[in-house]
VEXFI-381744 format. One record per atom (N, C-alpha, C): atom name; x negated, y negated, z; residue number from 1; residue in one letter. Coordinates in steps of 0.2 Angstrom, whole numbers, plus 5000, padded with zeros to 4 digits. Atoms other than C-alpha are relative to their C-alpha. Last residue first. Layout:
% residues N
R at east north   up   i aa
R CA    X     Y    Z NUM  A
...
% end
This chain:
% residues 194
R at east north   up   i aa
R  N 5004  5006 4997 194  S
R CA 5002  4949 4911 194  S
R  C 4995  4997 4993 194  S
R  N 5006  5000 5005 193  I
R CA 5017  4958 4903 193  I
R  C 4996  4994 5003 193  I
R  N 5004  5007 5000 192  R
R CA 5029  4959 4919 192  R
R  C 4994  5002 4994 192  R
R  N 5006  5001 4998 191  P
R CA 5040  4977 4918 191  P
R  C 4996  4994 4998 191  P
R  N 5005  4999 5005 190  E
R CA 5059  4972 4913 190  E
R  C 4993  5000 5003 190  E
R  N 5004  5006 5004 189  Y
R CA 5070  4970 4927 189  Y
R  C 4995  5003 4997 189  Y
R  N 5001  4998 5007 188  R
R CA 5082  4980 4938 188  R
R  C 4998  4994 4995 188  R
R  N 5006  4997 5001 187  F
R CA 5078  4977 4956 187  F
R  C 5000  5004 4992 187  F
R  N 5007  5003 4999 186  I
R CA 5090  4965 4958 186  I
R  C 4994  5003 4998 186  I
R  N 5001  5005 5006 185  D
R CA 5102  4975 4952 185  D
R  C 4996  4997 5000 185  D
R  N 5002  4997 5004 184  N
R CA 5100  4987 4967 184  N
R  C 4999  4997 4994 184  N
R  N 5007  5000 4999 183  V
R CA 5104  4974 4979 183  V
R  C 4997  5004 4995 183  V
R  N 5003  5006 5000 182  V
R CA 5120  4971 4970 182  V
R  C 4994  5001 5001 182  V
R  N 5000  5001 5007 181  D
R CA 5126  4988 4968 181  D
R  C 4996  4994 4999 181  D
R  N 5005  4995 5005 180  K
R CA 5121  4993 4986 180  K
R  C 4999  4999 4994 180  K
R  N 5006  5002 4998 179  I
R CA 5131  4978 4993 179  I
R  C 4994  5004 4997 179  I
R  N 4999  5007 5002 178  T
R CA 5147  4983 4983 178  T
R  C 4992  4997 5001 178  T
R  N 5002  4999 5006 177  S
R CA 5145  5001 4989 177  S
R  C 4997  4995 4995 177  S
R  N 4994  4996 5004 176  T
R CA 5148  4996 5007 176  T
R  C 4996  5001 4992 176  T
R  N 5002  5003 5005 175  F
R CA 5134  4997 5018 175  F
R  C 5005  5001 4996 175  F
R  N 4997  5007 5000 174  G
R CA 5136  5004 5034 174  G
R  C 5001  4994 4994 174  G
R  N 4993  4999 4999 173  G
R CA 5124  5018 5032 173  G
R  C 5003  4994 5003 173  G
R  N 5000  5000 4993 172  R
R CA 5105  5020 5035 172  R
R  C 5008  5000 5003 172  R
R  N 4999  4993 4998 171  S
R CA 5104  5023 5015 171  S
R  C 5003  5001 5007 171  S
R  N 4993  4998 5002 170  L
R CA 5104  5004 5012 170  L
R  C 5003  5008 5002 170  L
R  N 4998  5005 4995 169  I
R CA 5086  5001 5022 169  I
R  C 5008  5002 4998 169  I
R  N 5000  4997 4994 168  L
R CA 5080  5016 5012 168  L
R  C 5004  4995 5005 168  L
R  N 4995  4994 5001 167  N
R CA 5087  5008 4995 167  N
R  C 5000  5005 5008 167  N
R  N 4994  5005 5002 166  C
R CA 5078  4991 4999 166  C
R  C 5005  5008 5002 166  C
R  N 4999  5002 4990 165  N
R CA 5061  5001 5005 165  N
R  C 5008  4997 5000 165  N
R  N 5001  4996 4995 164  E
R CA 5061  5010 4987 164  E
R  C 5002  4999 5008 164  E
R  N 4994  5000 4996 163  P
R CA 5067  4996 4976 163  P
R  C 5001  5006 5006 163  P
R  N 4996  4994 5002 162  S
R CA 5050  4993 4968 162  S
R  C 5006  4998 5006 162  S
R  N 4996  4998 4993 161  H
R CA 5041  4975 4968 161  H
R  C 5006  5006 4999 161  H
R  N 5000  4992 5001 160  G
R CA 5031  4975 4951 160  G
R  C 5002  5002 5008 160  G
R  N 5005  4994 4995 159  L
R CA 5025  4958 4960 159  L
R  C 5000  5006 4997 159  L
R  N 5006  5003 5000 158  Y
R CA 5032  4946 4945 158  Y
R  C 4995  5004 5004 158  Y
R  N 5003  4999 5008 157  Q
R CA 5047  4957 4941 157  Q
R  C 4991  4997 5001 157  Q
R  N 5001  4994 5001 156  F
R CA 5052  4956 4960 156  F
R  C 4997  5002 4994 156  F
R  N 5005  4998 4994 155  I
R CA 5050  4937 4961 155  I
R  C 4997  5007 5000 155  I
R  N 5007  5002 5003 154  N
R CA 5060  4935 4944 154  N
R  C 4994  5002 5005 154  N
R  N 5002  4994 5007 153  K
R CA 5073  4948 4951 153  K
R  C 4993  4996 4999 153  K
R  N 5004  4993 4998 152  F
R CA 5072  4937 4967 152  F
R  C 4999  5005 4995 152  F
R  N 5005  5003 4997 151  M
R CA 5077  4920 4958 151  M
R  C 4996  5008 5002 151  M
R  N 5005  5001 5007 150  K
R CA 5090  4929 4946 150  K
R  C 4994  4997 5004 150  K
R  N 5004  4994 5005 149  E
R CA 5098  4937 4960 149  E
R  C 4996  4998 4996 149  E
R  N 5005  4999 4996 148  W
R CA 5098  4919 4972 148  W
R  C 4999  5008 4996 148  W
R  N 5008  5005 4998 147  Y
R CA 5105  4909 4959 147  Y
R  C 4997  5004 5002 147  Y
R  N 5006  4999 5008 146  N
R CA 5117  4923 4952 146  N
R  C 4995  4996 5002 146  N
R  N 4997  5001 5005 145  N
R CA 5126  4924 4971 145  N
R  C 4996  5000 4994 145  N
R  N 5005  4997 5005 144  P
R CA 5124  4928 4989 144  P
R  C 5004  4998 4992 144  P
R  N 4999  4994 5002 143  W
R CA 5133  4914 4997 143  W
R  C 4994  5004 4996 143  W
R  N 5004  4997 5003 142  V
R CA 5127  4899 5007 142  V
R  C 5003  5007 4999 142  V
R  N 4999  4992 4998 141  E
R CA 5141  4887 5012 141  E
R  C 4993  5003 4997 141  E
R  N 4995  4999 5004 140  F
R CA 5135  4866 5012 140  F
R  C 5000  5009 5002 140  F
R  N 5002  4996 5003 139  V
R CA 5128  4861 5027 139  V
R  C 5007  5002 4996 139  V
R  N 4995  4995 5000 138  S
R CA 5133  4843 5032 138  S
R  C 4996  5006 4997 138  S
R  N 4992  5002 4998 137  D
R CA 5126  4828 5038 137  D
R  C 5003  5004 4999 137  D
R  N 4995  4997 5005 136  L
R CA 5108  4828 5038 136  L
R  C 5006  5002 5001 136  L
R  N 4998  5003 5008 135  N
R CA 5100  4814 5045 135  N
R  C 5003  5005 4996 135  N
R  N 4995  5006 5000 134  P
R CA 5092  4820 5062 134  P
R  C 5002  5000 4992 134  P
R  N 5006  5006 5002 133  R
R CA 5082  4839 5062 133  R
R  C 5006  4994 4999 133  R
R  N 5000  5002 5007 132  T
R CA 5092  4849 5072 132  T
R  C 4998  4996 4999 132  T
R  N 5005  4999 5002 131  L
R CA 5086  4853 5091 131  L
R  C 5000  4999 4990 131  L
R  N 5004  5007 4997 130  P
R CA 5100  4846 5100 130  P
R  C 4994  5000 4997 130  P
R  N 5001  5003 4993 129  T
R CA 5113  4861 5092 129  T
R  C 4994  4994 5000 129  T
R  N 4995  5001 4994 128  G
R CA 5122  4862 5078 128  G
R  C 4998  5000 5006 128  G
R  N 4995  5004 5001 127  W
R CA 5109  4871 5067 127  W
R  C 5007  5000 5004 127  W
R  N 4997  5007 4995 126  Y
R CA 5097  4878 5076 126  Y
R  C 5007  4997 4999 126  Y
R  N 4997  4997 4995 125  K
R CA 5095  4895 5066 125  K
R  C 5002  4995 5006 125  K
R  N 4993  5000 5001 124  A
R CA 5093  4884 5051 124  A
R  C 5003  5003 5007 124  A
R  N 4996  5003 4996 123  D
R CA 5078  4877 5057 123  D
R  C 5006  5001 5001 123  D
R  N 4999  4995 4995 122  P
R CA 5067  4891 5048 122  P
R  C 5006  4996 5007 122  P
R  N 5005  4994 4998 121  G
R CA 5068  4882 5033 121  G
R  C 5003  5003 5005 121  G
R  N 4998  4996 4992 120  L
R CA 5084  4868 5035 120  L
R  C 4993  5004 5001 120  L
R  N 4999  5005 4995 119  A
R CA 5078  4857 5020 119  A
R  C 5000  5002 5006 119  A
R  N 5005  5001 4998 118  I
R CA 5071  4872 5010 118  I
R  C 5000  4993 5005 118  I
R  N 5004  4996 4996 117  T
R CA 5086  4881 5011 117  T
R  C 4992  4998 5002 117  T
R  N 4996  4999 4993 116  Q
R CA 5097  4867 5007 116  Q
R  C 4996  5005 5003 116  Q
R  N 5002  5005 4997 115  Y
R CA 5084  4864 4991 115  Y
R  C 5004  5000 5007 115  Y
R  N 5006  5001 4997 114  L
R CA 5086  4882 4987 114  L
R  C 4999  4994 5004 114  L
R  N 5003  4995 4996 113  D
R CA 5104  4884 4986 113  D
R  C 4993  4999 5002 113  D
R  N 4998  5000 4994 112  R
R CA 5107  4867 4977 112  R
R  C 4998  5005 5005 112  R
R  N 5004  4998 4994 111  H
R CA 5095  4871 4964 111  H
R  C 5003  4999 5007 111  H
R  N 5003  4994 5004 110  T
R CA 5108  4868 4948 110  T
R  C 4998  5004 5007 110  T
R  N 4994  4996 5002 109  G
R CA 5116  4853 4957 109  G
R  C 4999  5007 4999 109  G
R  N 4997  4998 4995 108  F
R CA 5100  4846 4962 108  F
R  C 5006  5006 5000 108  F
R  N 5005  4995 4998 107  H
R CA 5094  4845 4945 107  H
R  C 5003  5004 5006 107  H
R  N 4998  4994 5005 106  V
R CA 5110  4837 4940 106  V
R  C 4994  5007 5002 106  V
R  N 4995  4999 4997 105  Y
R CA 5107  4824 4955 105  Y
R  C 5002  5007 4995 105  Y
R  N 5003  4996 4995 104  D
R CA 5089  4822 4948 104  D
R  C 5005  5002 5005 104  D
R  N 5003  4995 5002 103  S
R CA 5095  4818 4931 103  S
R  C 4999  5003 5006 103  S
R  N 4996  4995 5005 102  P
R CA 5107  4805 4936 102  P
R  C 4997  5008 5000 102  P
R  N 4998  5002 5007 101  A
R CA 5097  4796 4948 101  A
R  C 5002  5006 4998 101  A
R  N 5004  4997 5006 100  L
R CA 5097  4802 4967 100  L
R  C 5003  4997 4992 100  L
R  N 5005  4999 4999  99  N
R CA 5104  4793 4983  99  N
R  C 4994  5003 4995  99  N
R  N 5003  5008 5001  98  E
R CA 5120  4788 4979  98  E
R  C 4992  4999 5000  98  E
R  N 4999  5003 5007  97  M
R CA 5124  4806 4974  97  M
R  C 4999  4994 4999  97  M
R  N 5005  4999 5005  96  L
R CA 5117  4811 4990  96  L
R  C 5000  4998 4994  96  L
R  N 5002  5006 5004  95  H
R CA 5128  4803 5002  95  H
R  C 4995  5002 4996  95  H
R  N 4992  5001 5003  94  I
R CA 5135  4818 5010  94  I
R  C 5000  4995 4995  94  I
R  N 4997  5007 4998  93  S
R CA 5116  4822 5014  93  S
R  C 5007  4999 4997  93  S
R  N 4996  4997 4996  92  L
R CA 5109  4840 5014  92  L
R  C 5005  4994 5001  92  L
R  N 4993  4997 5003  91  P
R CA 5099  4836 5000  91  P
R  C 5006  5003 5003  91  P
R  N 4996  4997 4994  90  L
R CA 5089  4823 5011  90  L
R  C 5005  5004 4995  90  L
R  N 4993  5002 4999  89  A
R CA 5085  4811 4997  89  A
R  C 5003  5002 5006  89  A
R  N 5000  5005 4997  88  D
R CA 5066  4814 4999  88  D
R  C 5008  4997 5001  88  D
R  N 5000  4999 4994  87  L
R CA 5069  4831 4993  87  L
R  C 4999  4992 5005  87  L
R  N 4994  4997 4997  86  V
R CA 5076  4826 4978  86  V
R  C 4999  5002 5008  86  V
R  N 4995  5004 5000  85  S
R CA 5063  4814 4973  85  S
R  C 5007  5003 5002  85  S
R  N 5003  5004 4993  84  D
R CA 5049  4826 4978  84  D
R  C 5007  4996 5000  84  D
R  N 5002  5005 5002  83  R
R CA 5056  4839 4964  83  R
R  C 5000  4994 5007  83  R
R  N 4997  5004 4995  82  I
R CA 5054  4857 4967  82  I
R  C 4998  4993 4998  82  I
R  N 5004  5006 4998  81  V
R CA 5051  4866 4950  81  V
R  C 5004  4996 5003  81  V
R  N 4999  5002 4993  80  Y
R CA 5061  4882 4950  80  Y
R  C 4995  4995 5002  80  Y
R  N 4992  5004 5000  79  D
R CA 5063  4885 4930  79  D
R  C 5001  4999 5007  79  D
R  N 5000  5005 5004  78  P
R CA 5044  4891 4930  78  P
R  C 5007  4994 5000  78  P
R  N 4995  5003 4999  77  L
R CA 5045  4904 4942  77  L
R  C 5000  4993 4997  77  L
R  N 4995  4996 4996  76  F
R CA 5027  4910 4941  76  F
R  C 5006  4995 5001  76  F
R  N 4992  4995 5005  75  K
R CA 5021  4906 4923  75  K
R  C 5004  5002 5006  75  K
R  N 4994  5004 5003  74  P
R CA 5011  4891 4932  74  P
R  C 5004  5004 4997  74  P
R  N 4998  4998 5004  73  D
R CA 4999  4902 4942  73  D
R  C 5007  4997 4996  73  D
R  N 5004  4996 5002  72  E
R CA 4990  4895 4955  72  E
R  C 5001  5004 4994  72  E
R  N 5006  5004 5002  71  S
R CA 4999  4878 4956  71  S
R  C 4994  5007 4998  71  S
R  N 4998  5003 5006  70  Q
R CA 5016  4888 4955  70  Q
R  C 4993  4997 4997  70  Q
R  N 5001  4995 5005  69  C
R CA 5010  4900 4970  69  C
R  C 5002  4997 4991  69  C
R  N 5008  4997 5001  68  S
R CA 5004  4884 4979  68  S
R  C 5001  5007 4997  68  S
R  N 5004  5003 5005  67  R
R CA 5022  4875 4975  67  R
R  C 4992  5004 4999  67  R
R  N 5000  5000 5009  66  L
R CA 5031  4890 4980  66  L
R  C 4997  4996 4996  66  L
R  N 4999  4996 5003  65  L
R CA 5024  4891 4997  65  L
R  C 5001  5002 4994  65  L
R  N 5008  4998 5001  64  D
R CA 5023  4874 5001  64  D
R  C 4998  5006 4997  64  D
R  N 5002  5005 5004  63  V
R CA 5042  4871 4997  63  V
R  C 4991  5000 4999  63  V
R  N 5000  4998 5008  62  I
R CA 5044  4886 5007  62  I
R  C 4998  4996 4995  62  I
R  N 4998  5006 5005  61  K
R CA 5035  4879 5023  61  K
R  C 5001  5003 4993  61  K
R  N 4995  4997 5000  60  H
R CA 5036  4894 5038  60  H
R  C 5003  4995 4993  60  H
R  N 4995  5000 4995  59  G
R CA 5018  4893 5040  59  G
R  C 5007  5002 4997  59  G
R  N 4993  5002 5003  58  K
R CA 5009  4889 5025  58  K
R  C 5005  5000 5004  58  K
R  N 5000  5007 5000  57  S
R CA 4993  4893 5036  57  S
R  C 5005  4996 4997  57  S
R  N 4998  5003 4995  56  R
R CA 4997  4911 5035  56  R
R  C 5002  4992 5002  56  R
R  N 4992  4999 5001  55  V
R CA 4995  4911 5016  55  V
R  C 5004  4999 5007  55  V
R  N 4996  5006 5007  54  L
R CA 4978  4902 5016  54  L
R  C 5007  5001 5003  54  L
R  N 4999  5007 4996  53  N
R CA 4973  4915 5031  53  N
R  C 5003  4994 4998  53  N
R  N 4996  5000 4995  52  A
R CA 4979  4930 5022  52  A
R  C 4999  4995 5006  52  A
R  N 5003  5003 4994  51  D
R CA 4968  4927 5008  51  D
R  C 5004  5000 5004  51  D
R  N 5001  4996 4996  50  N
R CA 4971  4937 4993  50  N
R  C 4996  4998 5007  50  N
R  N 5006  5004 4996  49  L
R CA 4973  4922 4982  49  L
R  C 4995  5007 5005  49  L
R  N 5004  5004 5003  48  L
R CA 4986  4929 4969  48  L
R  C 4995  4997 5002  48  L
R  N 5001  4995 5006  47  S
R CA 4994  4944 4977  47  S
R  C 4995  4996 4996  47  S
R  N 5005  4994 4999  46  F
R CA 4993  4934 4994  46  F
R  C 4998  5004 4994  46  F
R  N 5008  5003 4999  45  L
R CA 5002  4921 4986  45  L
R  C 4993  5005 5001  45  L
R  N 5003  5003 5009  44  V
R CA 5015  4932 4977  44  V
R  C 4993  4996 5003  44  V
R  N 5003  4994 5004  43  G
R CA 5018  4941 4996  43  G
R  C 4996  4998 4993  43  G
R  N 5005  4997 4998  42  K
R CA 5020  4926 5004  42  K
R  C 4997  5005 4996  42  K
R  N 5005  5006 5002  41  L
R CA 5033  4918 4992  41  L
R  C 4995  5003 5004  41  L
R  N 5000  5000 5007  40  Y
R CA 5043  4935 4996  40  Y
R  C 4995  4996 4997  40  Y
R  N 5003  4993 5000  39  L
R CA 5042  4932 5015  39  L
R  C 4997  5002 4991  39  L
R  N 5003  5002 4996  38  E
R CA 5049  4913 5013  38  E
R  C 4992  5007 5000  38  E
R  N 5003  5005 5006  37  L
R CA 5062  4919 5002  37  L
R  C 4993  4999 5002  37  L
R  N 5001  4995 5005  36  A
R CA 5067  4933 5014  36  A
R  C 4996  4997 4995  36  A
R  N 5002  4997 4998  35  H
R CA 5067  4919 5027  35  H
R  C 4997  5007 4997  35  H
R  N 5009  5004 5001  34  G
R CA 5075  4908 5017  34  G
R  C 4995  5003 5004  34  G
R  N 5001  5001 5009  33  V
R CA 5090  4920 5013  33  V
R  C 4993  4996 5000  33  V
R  N 5003  4994 5004  32  L
R CA 5090  4925 5032  32  L
R  C 4999  5000 4992  32  L
R  N 5006  4998 4998  31  F
R CA 5093  4908 5038  31  F
R  C 4997  5008 4996  31  F
R  N 5006  5006 5002  30  L
R CA 5103  4902 5026  30  L
R  C 4995  5003 5003  30  L
R  N 5000  4997 5006  29  R
R CA 5116  4918 5029  29  R
R  C 4992  4996 4998  29  R
R  N 5005  4994 5000  28  S
R CA 5115  4914 5048  28  S
R  C 4997  5005 4993  28  S
R  N 5006  5001 4997  27  Q
R CA 5120  4899 5046  27  Q
R  C 4996  5006 5000  27  Q
R  N 5003  5004 5005  26  D
R CA 5135  4903 5033  26  D
R  C 4993  4998 5003  26  D
R  N 5006  5000 4997  25  L
R CA 5141  4916 5044  25  L
R  C 4997  4997 4996  25  L
R  N 4998  5005 4996  24  G
R CA 5160  4914 5036  24  G
R  C 4992  5000 5008  24  G
R  N 4999  5008 5001  23  N
R CA 5159  4927 5025  23  N
R  C 5001  4997 5008  23  N
R  N 4992  5004 5002  22  P
R CA 5153  4944 5031  22  P
R  C 5001  4993 5000  22  P
R  N 4997  5003 4995  21  L
R CA 5133  4948 5031  21  L
R  C 5006  4999 4997  21  L
R  N 4996  4994 4997  20  A
R CA 5127  4963 5019  20  A
R  C 5005  4996 5006  20  A
R  N 4996  4997 5006  19  Y
R CA 5120  4952 5005  19  Y
R  C 5005  5003 5006  19  Y
R  N 4996  5006 5003  18  F
R CA 5109  4942 5018  18  F
R  C 5005  5002 4996  18  F
R  N 4998  5004 4995  17  A
R CA 5104  4956 5029  17  A
R  C 5005  4996 4997  17  A
R  N 4994  4995 5001  16  V
R CA 5098  4967 5013  16  V
R  C 5007  4998 5006  16  V
R  N 4995  5000 5006  15  L
R CA 5088  4952 5009  15  L
R  C 5006  5002 5001  15  L
R  N 4996  5004 4999  14  F
R CA 5082  4951 5028  14  F
R  C 5002  4999 4994  14  F
R  N 4995  5002 4994  13  D
R CA 5076  4968 5029  13  D
R  C 5004  4993 4999  13  D
R  N 4993  4995 5003  12  D
R CA 5069  4967 5010  12  D
R  C 5004  5000 5005  12  D
R  N 4994  5004 5003  11  G
R CA 5058  4953 5016  11  G
R  C 5004  5003 4999  11  G
R  N 4997  5003 4995  10  T
R CA 5048  4964 5028  10  T
R  C 5005  4998 4998  10  T
R  N 4997  4996 4997   9  L
R CA 5044  4974 5012   9  L
R  C 5004  4997 5006   9  L
R  N 4995  4999 5002   8  A
R CA 5038  4961 5003   8  A
R  C 5005  5006 5002   8  A
R  N 4995  5006 5001   7  Y
R CA 5027  4953 5015   7  Y
R  C 5006  5004 4998   7  Y
R  N 4999  5000 4993   6  H
R CA 5019  4971 5019   6  H
R  C 5004  4995 5000   6  H
R  N 4995  4993 5000   5  Q
R CA 5018  4974 4998   5  Q
R  C 5002  4997 5007   5  Q
R  N 4994  5004 5001   4  W
R CA 5006  4958 4998   4  W
R  C 5006  5004 5000   4  W
R  N 4998  5005 4995   3  K
R CA 4994  4969 5007   3  K
R  C 5007  4995 4998   3  K
R  N 5003  5006 4999   2  T
R CA 4993  4983 4996   2  T
R  C 5005  4995 5004   2  T
R  N 4996  5005 5001   1  M
R CA 5000  5000 4999   1  M
R  C 4995  4994 5000   1  M
% end
């Protein structure tokens, strides 16, 4: 097993939990998808640099992880480039449209799920407590959807990540066939050509 796989295998737990949660648990879903994404991005960064200390130094900062991966390999997730203008406008603000140029607002609309995950990051578990970052007016609902499926599929294809661990998790019982089908579909990708 390569070291990037350790990150990916741990991410699998959070990914399956993200898909398995019932409706109404948006705060938990946001934390789970963010943590899964963080771990998969750490796996990609490790696969690119083979430097555990550098990967660890990125902490829980999804935007730094994503940008580091893209800096090392511009072919990695080219459709998911984060704009500072959108980050600076506080993507979770109800006044977002007033703070963004029209092209940035359209970009935000396409990547809303990713921006809200970046904005709250590991603090998602504290939403609604006094520890919540100020100036975030609302949390959007977070759903397993095509956005996440496409993103994770692209990451798995990049890594060559296989479904065995997710299938093991899913075989433990309690998961609907729909959840099993959706998670397994993420692993249906063409092998990457380097």
